[in-house]
N, C-alpha and C positions, 0 to 999 in steps of 0.2 A: 773447549774451543778455544777460548782463551785471549786471542789476540786485540789488544784494543785499535777501535775503528776512531782514525784520527783525523782532526778538520784539516782542510788541504783549500787552497786558493781558489780552487777550482768551484766550489761551494758558494763563493760569495754570490752573492747577489745585488749588492751595491745599496742594499736597503739596510740598516743598520738594524733598524728594529727585527724584521725577519730573519737576519743573520746572527743574533742574539738568540733567538727564538730557536733557531735549527742547531745551535751550539748546546742549548739546553736539551734537545733529540737525541743528541750525540751521548751528553752526560748520561740519560737513559738506559742508552742503548749499551755504552758501555759497563753499566750497573748491570744489566740484563747478562752481559758476557762474563762478568765477572760471579756471579753467582752461577752459572751455569757450569764455569769451570771448576765450580768445588763439587759439581756433580751430585749433590746431597737436595733431595728435595725441602726448599727451602720456604718458609711460609712467606719470607720477603717479596719472593717473586711473584704472586697474585697480586701484591700490592703498588710492585713496581708495574706489573701489567696494567692497572687501571690506572696509576699514573698516567702513563704511557697515553693511554687513550683519551684521559681527561685532557692533556696536552696536546694531543693531538686535532683534539674537537677545537680545543682555544687557538692554535695557533692556522689550521685552516679558516677558521671566522675572521681572525686576524688579516690574513693575507685575503679574502675576499671582500673584506669590508674597506682595503687598500686600493682593491681591484673598481671596487662600484665608485669610491671619491675621484678615482683618477681616471674614469670612463675604459679601462683597461678593454680591448677587442676582444682578449681571447678567456672572458671573463665564464662562458658558458663553459667553454671546453674543462678550464682550471674546476668549477665546481662540481662536474660530473667526474673527473679524476679524485677528485676529495672523496664526495661519495664512495666510489670505488675502493678505494683506500680505505677507508674508515669501514666498509662491511667488510673486507679483506683482513682488518687487524680485528674486528670483532669474529670472524670466524676462527682465524689463528689462534686468537684467545682461547676460544672453546677447547678448541685442539687441544691446545696444550695444557689445560684442566682435565681434559678426558684422559693424555697421555700419561699423566703423573710429573706434570711438571716438566717435561722434555723440550726445553725450548730451541731445537737445531731449526726447525721450519720458522718460527719466529724471528731467530733472529738473521736468517737467510732472508727472508723477505723484507725485514726492516733495512738491513744494509743496502739491498738491490733497491729498495724505492727509495732511501734516501738518496744516494748516489745519483741515480737517474733523475727522478722529481726536482730536486736540489740545483744540480748542474744543468739542467735543458729547460723545462717548464717556469721554476721560480727562477733563475735566470735571464731569462724571455721577457719576464715580467718585472722583473728588475732593474733592467735596460730600459723599457718602456717609460715606468715609474721615475725614475733618475729623471729621463728628458723632459717630464712634465713637469717637474719640479723644478728643472733647472730653468725653466722660460719664464 
């Protein structure tokens, strides 16, 4: 696989604490890319996948706390989306283990999810919360 997944301005939500967390996600995704491009079953892959899942859980809780604090009207939809993503991440993690460490599906899912979720749902949340903060 190999190519690095770069941060771009489209990913900015306007909320510094969320953007910092999203950048950390990109670091983990890029680390998984690097492992995968070595195409050797690497024991570090499982460690990184565990880190990814723990970080995703932490990140979603951070976002939800912000949404609750600022009474974000689409909180319920975001929570449902977060649950769906966590379920999918767990499922793909298990499939990755069973497929002897082949991470193509995981990486494809992560890139699509990150780009889509960040540029649409999280950006909407960021705009709303930024407005609330400036009142």
